[in-house]
N, C-alpha and C positions, 0 to 999 in steps of 0.2 A: 094593553099592547104587549105583544110577545118580544122578549129581548133575544134576538138572535145576534150572536156576535160574529162579526166579520173581522178577519185578520187585517190590522192596519199595516201600513207601509214599514213601520219600525219592526214589527214581528216578522214580516217577510224578509227583510234584510238580515235579521238575526238568524232565521232558519237557513238562509242562503249561505251566510258566513259559516255557520256550523257545518254544513254539507261540504263546502270548499276545504275547510280545515280538516275534515275527516278524510277527504280524497288525498290531500297532500300527505298527511300522516300515513295513510295506507301505502301510498307509493314508496315513501322513504322506508317503512318497515319492510316492504317486499324486497326492495334493493338491498338492504342491509342483511336481512336474515334468510331470504330464500334464493337469491340469485348468486351464482358463483362469483367469488372475489378474485380479482387479478392479483397475483403475487408480485412484489417488486423483485427486480433482478437480484441475484445473489451479490452481496458486497464482497469484493475480493479481500482475502485475508492476508495477502502478501505473496511474495514469489514462491514458487514451488519447485521442488526437485523435478527435473525433467522438462522444465520450461526452457525454451530457446531464447538466447539473447542476440541472436544474428541479426534480426530485423531491427531491434531497438538500439543496438550498438553496432551499426554496420562497419565503422571504421576501426574496429578492434580486430586484429589478425589473430584469431583464436588458434588457428592451426600452428602458427609460429610460436605462440605463447605456450603451447602445450597445456599447461595448467595455469589458470588465472584466479587470483582472489580479488574479487571486486569489493571495494570498500564504498558502500552507498551511505554517504555522510552529508552534512550540511554545516556551513559556518554558523548557522543560527541554532544549532543543536547543542545544548549543554552536555548532553550525554556523550555526544561525539568528542567534545573537548575533554571530558573526563576520561574517555577511552584512549586518548592520544598515547599515554604510555604503553598501552597494550599494542597499538598500532606500530609504535617504534619497536617493540619486541618482535612483532610479526616480521618487520622488515629485516631485523637482524637474524632471527632464527629460521626463516623460511628456507626450504631447499632451494638450490640454485636454479631448478628448472621451473619455479613458480614466479609469475609475474604479479605485481601488485598494481591495480588500476583503481584510482579513486573516480567515482561518478558522483558529481555534485550539481545541484540545481543552479548554483551561482556561476558567474562567468569564469572561464578557466583562469584568468590572471588573478581574480580575487581568490579562487580556490587554491591556487598555487602559494599565494602569499599566506593564506590561513595555515595550509599544511606546513610550510616552512616555519612559521611562528610557533607551531606545535611540535616542531622537530620531527615530522613524519615525512619520510622519503618514499615516494612511489615511483614506478616506472612510467606511469602515464596518468594524465588527469583529463577526464571528459566531462563536458557540460551537458546535462540532460535532465529533463523533469523525471524525478525518481519514480513516478508512477508508470512511466513508459517501460521500466524494467520490473514492474510488479512490486516495487517497494512502497509500502505505506507508512513506514516509520523509521527513524534513524536512531542509532547506526544499525545498518544491516550488512552482514557479510555474505557474499555469494561465492562459493567454490564453483568454477566453471571449467569444463573440460576443452579439449582442442577442437570440438565441434560447435562450441558456444552454448552447450547445454548445462543447465545448473545441476550440479551433483550434490551439493550441501548448502544449507541455509542457516545462518544464525542471526537473530533479531534481538535488538535492544542492547543495553549495556550489560556486558557479560561479567559474571562473577568469576573469581580466580580459577575455580575448578573448570568452568565452562571455557575460560581462555586456554587452559591447559589442554582441553579436549579439541579445541580448534587446532593448536599446534600439533597434537598427536595425529589428527586426521591429515593435516599437510605433510607430516613426515611419512605417514603410512602410504599416502598417495604419491610420494616423490618417485618411487621406483616403478610405478605403474605406467 
Protein backbone atom coordinates (compact mmCIF):
# COMPACT_ATOMS: atom_id res chain seq x y z
CA UNK A 1 0.00 0.00 0.00
CA UNK A 2 1.31 3.36 -1.00
CA UNK A 3 1.61 5.95 1.72
CA UNK A 4 0.17 9.16 0.45
CA UNK A 5 0.04 11.82 3.03
CA UNK A 6 -2.87 14.11 3.12
CA UNK A 7 -2.64 17.19 5.27
CA UNK A 8 -4.70 16.85 8.37
CA UNK A 9 -6.77 19.60 9.98
CA UNK A 10 -4.04 20.65 12.40
CA UNK A 11 -1.54 21.23 9.58
CA UNK A 12 -4.13 23.25 7.66
CA UNK A 13 -4.83 25.47 10.68
CA UNK A 14 -1.10 26.00 11.28
CA UNK A 15 -0.57 26.99 7.64
CA UNK A 16 -3.53 29.38 7.76
CA UNK A 17 -2.27 30.97 11.01
CA UNK A 18 1.20 31.45 9.47
CA UNK A 19 -0.30 33.16 6.42
CA UNK A 20 -2.46 35.48 8.59
CA UNK A 21 0.47 36.48 10.82
CA UNK A 22 2.58 37.17 7.73
CA UNK A 23 -0.13 39.41 6.28
CA UNK A 24 -0.57 41.38 9.51
CA UNK A 25 3.20 41.79 9.89
CA UNK A 26 3.47 42.96 6.27
CA UNK A 27 0.76 45.60 6.76
CA UNK A 28 2.43 46.90 9.92
CA UNK A 29 5.86 47.08 8.28
CA UNK A 30 4.44 48.89 5.24
CA UNK A 31 2.66 51.43 7.47
CA UNK A 32 5.72 52.06 9.63
CA UNK A 33 8.44 52.17 7.00
CA UNK A 34 6.88 53.02 3.64
CA UNK A 35 3.91 55.31 4.23
CA UNK A 36 4.54 58.96 5.20
CA UNK A 37 4.13 59.71 8.89
CA UNK A 38 1.96 62.56 10.08
CA UNK A 39 3.96 64.86 12.33
CA UNK A 40 2.54 66.21 15.56
CA UNK A 41 1.84 69.94 15.71
CA UNK A 42 4.70 72.04 17.00
CA UNK A 43 4.69 72.47 20.74
CA UNK A 44 4.61 76.15 21.67
CA UNK A 45 7.82 77.25 23.33
CA UNK A 46 6.36 80.29 24.97
CA UNK A 47 5.36 83.82 24.16
CA UNK A 48 7.24 85.47 21.35
CA UNK A 49 8.28 88.97 20.46
CA UNK A 50 5.64 90.39 18.12
CA UNK A 51 2.79 88.37 19.64
CA UNK A 52 -0.36 90.42 20.33
CA UNK A 53 -2.05 90.21 23.74
CA UNK A 54 -5.09 92.30 22.71
CA UNK A 55 -7.35 89.27 22.27
CA UNK A 56 -6.09 87.30 25.26
CA UNK A 57 -6.22 90.25 27.69
CA UNK A 58 -8.94 92.44 26.16
CA UNK A 59 -9.68 94.40 29.35
CA UNK A 60 -6.18 95.92 29.55
CA UNK A 61 -6.02 99.42 28.07
CA UNK A 62 -2.65 99.06 26.33
CA UNK A 63 -2.84 102.52 24.72
CA UNK A 64 -3.45 104.22 28.06
CA UNK A 65 -0.65 102.24 29.72
CA UNK A 66 1.83 103.14 26.93
CA UNK A 67 4.31 100.51 28.20
CA UNK A 68 3.29 97.55 30.34
CA UNK A 69 5.37 94.95 32.09
CA UNK A 70 3.26 91.84 32.48
CA UNK A 71 4.27 89.54 35.34
CA UNK A 72 2.96 86.07 34.45
CA UNK A 73 3.22 84.32 37.79
CA UNK A 74 1.42 81.84 40.03
CA UNK A 75 0.86 81.45 43.74
CA UNK A 76 1.95 77.82 43.30
CA UNK A 77 5.34 78.69 41.77
CA UNK A 78 8.29 78.68 44.17
CA UNK A 79 10.43 80.47 41.57
CA UNK A 80 7.85 83.29 41.59
CA UNK A 81 8.08 83.53 45.37
CA UNK A 82 11.89 83.51 45.15
CA UNK A 83 11.65 86.30 42.54
CA UNK A 84 9.49 88.54 44.78
CA UNK A 85 12.44 90.75 45.82
CA UNK A 86 13.15 91.44 42.14
CA UNK A 87 9.47 92.21 41.52
CA UNK A 88 9.61 94.67 44.44
CA UNK A 89 12.69 96.25 42.85
CA UNK A 90 10.89 96.48 39.51
CA UNK A 91 8.04 98.32 41.15
CA UNK A 92 10.41 100.81 42.77
CA UNK A 93 12.84 101.36 39.88
CA UNK A 94 10.54 101.28 36.86
CA UNK A 95 10.07 104.47 34.91
CA UNK A 96 6.84 106.33 35.68
CA UNK A 97 5.27 105.62 32.30
CA UNK A 98 5.43 101.85 32.86
CA UNK A 99 2.51 99.95 34.30
CA UNK A 100 2.91 96.63 36.12
CA UNK A 101 0.18 94.06 35.49
CA UNK A 102 0.20 90.66 37.19
CA UNK A 103 -1.49 87.90 35.20
CA UNK A 104 -2.15 84.85 37.33
CA UNK A 105 -4.21 81.66 36.94
CA UNK A 106 -5.65 81.97 40.45
CA UNK A 107 -8.69 84.08 41.32
CA UNK A 108 -7.94 87.81 41.50
CA UNK A 109 -8.60 88.01 45.26
CA UNK A 110 -6.25 85.11 45.99
CA UNK A 111 -3.65 86.63 43.66
CA UNK A 112 -3.85 90.05 45.33
CA UNK A 113 -3.47 88.44 48.75
CA UNK A 114 -0.42 86.50 47.55
CA UNK A 115 1.19 89.62 46.04
CA UNK A 116 0.48 91.64 49.18
CA UNK A 117 2.05 88.89 51.31
CA UNK A 118 5.17 89.01 49.12
CA UNK A 119 5.30 92.82 49.23
CA UNK A 120 4.81 93.10 45.48
CA UNK A 121 2.73 96.10 44.39
CA UNK A 122 1.29 96.16 40.87
CA UNK A 123 -1.08 98.47 39.05
CA UNK A 124 -3.52 95.71 38.12
CA UNK A 125 -4.13 91.99 38.64
CA UNK A 126 -5.77 89.88 35.93
CA UNK A 127 -6.95 86.30 36.25
CA UNK A 128 -6.25 84.25 33.12
CA UNK A 129 -4.98 80.87 32.10
CA UNK A 130 -1.33 81.60 31.38
CA UNK A 131 -1.33 79.55 28.18
CA UNK A 132 -3.79 82.07 26.69
CA UNK A 133 -0.96 84.61 26.66
CA UNK A 134 1.56 82.05 25.40
CA UNK A 135 3.19 81.44 28.78
CA UNK A 136 4.31 77.87 29.42
CA UNK A 137 6.33 78.42 32.59
CA UNK A 138 6.47 80.84 35.47
CA UNK A 139 7.71 83.36 36.18
CA UNK A 140 7.64 85.04 32.78
CA UNK A 141 7.96 88.78 32.17
CA UNK A 142 6.48 90.34 29.04
CA UNK A 143 7.26 93.90 28.01
CA UNK A 144 4.23 95.05 26.01
CA UNK A 145 3.92 98.23 23.97
CA UNK A 146 0.93 100.56 23.62
CA UNK A 147 -0.62 98.38 20.88
CA UNK A 148 -0.64 95.24 23.04
CA UNK A 149 2.33 93.72 21.20
CA UNK A 150 5.06 91.87 23.08
CA UNK A 151 8.41 93.66 22.68
CA UNK A 152 10.58 91.60 25.08
CA UNK A 153 10.27 88.30 26.95
CA UNK A 154 12.15 87.01 29.98
CA UNK A 155 11.40 83.50 31.24
CA UNK A 156 12.25 81.73 34.47
CA UNK A 157 13.91 82.88 37.65
CA UNK A 158 16.38 85.52 36.52
CA UNK A 159 19.98 85.76 37.69
CA UNK A 160 21.15 89.12 39.09
CA UNK A 161 22.80 90.14 35.78
CA UNK A 162 19.58 89.27 33.91
CA UNK A 163 17.55 91.31 36.41
CA UNK A 164 19.84 94.26 35.69
CA UNK A 165 19.27 93.70 31.98
CA UNK A 166 15.49 93.89 32.45
CA UNK A 167 15.81 97.17 34.35
CA UNK A 168 18.15 98.54 31.68
CA UNK A 169 15.62 97.70 28.94
CA UNK A 170 12.82 99.35 30.93
CA UNK A 171 14.87 102.53 31.44
CA UNK A 172 15.97 102.54 27.80
CA UNK A 173 12.39 102.19 26.59
CA UNK A 174 11.05 104.83 28.99
CA UNK A 175 11.74 107.70 26.62
CA UNK A 176 10.46 105.95 23.48
